[in-house]
N, C-alpha and C positions, 0 to 999 in steps of 0.2 A: 501462531494457530492458524492462520490463513493460509500459510502456504505449506504448513506440514499436517493437519490435523482435518483429515476429510471428512470426519464423522458429521460435522457442522455443515448444514445443506446450504444451498445457495440462495433461498429464501431467506434463511436467518442473516446471512452476508449482506444481502440487499436491505436488511431493515437496519443493520448497524451503518451501510453507506448513507441511508436517510437521515439516522441519527447523527452522523458525523455532518452531514450536509446543513442540518437544522441548527446545531450547536457550537461548531468550530469556531465561528467568529467571537462567540460570548464566554466561549471556557477559559478557565484560567492559562496562563502560558505554557505550562507542561503539558496540559492536557491537549493543548491547540498541538503541539509537536506530535504527541502520540497519535492523536487522530490522522494528522497529515501522513504519518508514517503507515497508520492503519489501513488508510485509505489506498495507500499503494499496495500494500501487500494484499489487499482484498482484490484489487486489479491484476494483478499479477496470477491470480488462482486460476481462472481459466477464462476462456473467450466470451462467454456471457458477462460475466462479472467484470470483465476489462472493458466492455462499452458502457455498462451500469457506472463504474466509478470513475471511467474519464468523462462521462457526459456532468457527473457530479462536481469533479475536480473543475471543469470549466465553468459550471454555474457558482461553484465557490471563489475561484479567482485567487489572487495572492494570499498566503497564510502569514500573517506577521506573529515572529515570534522571538522573543528578546532572549538571545544566546548569552547576556551577559558580557563581560570583557574578554570575548574571544573572538576568532575569525571566522566562526561556524557562521553557516547560512540556510536557511530555511528551503530546501529544493521545491520547486513547483511538482505537483503531483503527476499532471498530465504526462509532460514529458519524460519524467522519470519512468513510467509506468512503459511508455513507448519504448525508451531506450533498453529498458530491462527484457522485455517482449522481444526485442530486435536481437540482443545479444544471445537470449535462450535458445530462440529459434535458430541462430546461425550455429550454434551447438548441437544442433539437434534434438533439442528437447520440443515435447509439444506445449509447454507453457512453461514461465518462469518458476511455477511450483512444482512442476515434475522436474526440474532443475535441482531445486533445493531438496527435494526429496533424495534424490540420487546422493547426496553427500552424506557423510558421515555426521551423527550427532553432534552438536556443538559440545556436548557431555565427553566426548572422546576426543576431539578433536585439540583440545585445551591442556 
């Protein structure tokens, strides 16, 4: 939603970042993973939200998620946002969200 649905304003997204920041460490395991991913997506929406989400990610610190008996690891939000922005800008897009919007819908890709 953060990358594709532009009908939600930045103020609403900032509220979501604030909620994530307050609740991520006390949330159940699956919700922590989803909140971390959501924070990254919000930070990839536009430059203003990148600043907000990166600051929140730095305050949050490492997020512990139990991935069970797998080799999966939880990515750190701030470095992932930076890497995603770098990649999209190198490809000539204004933001990772603009990059995502240029792609076909997942429903037609599969």
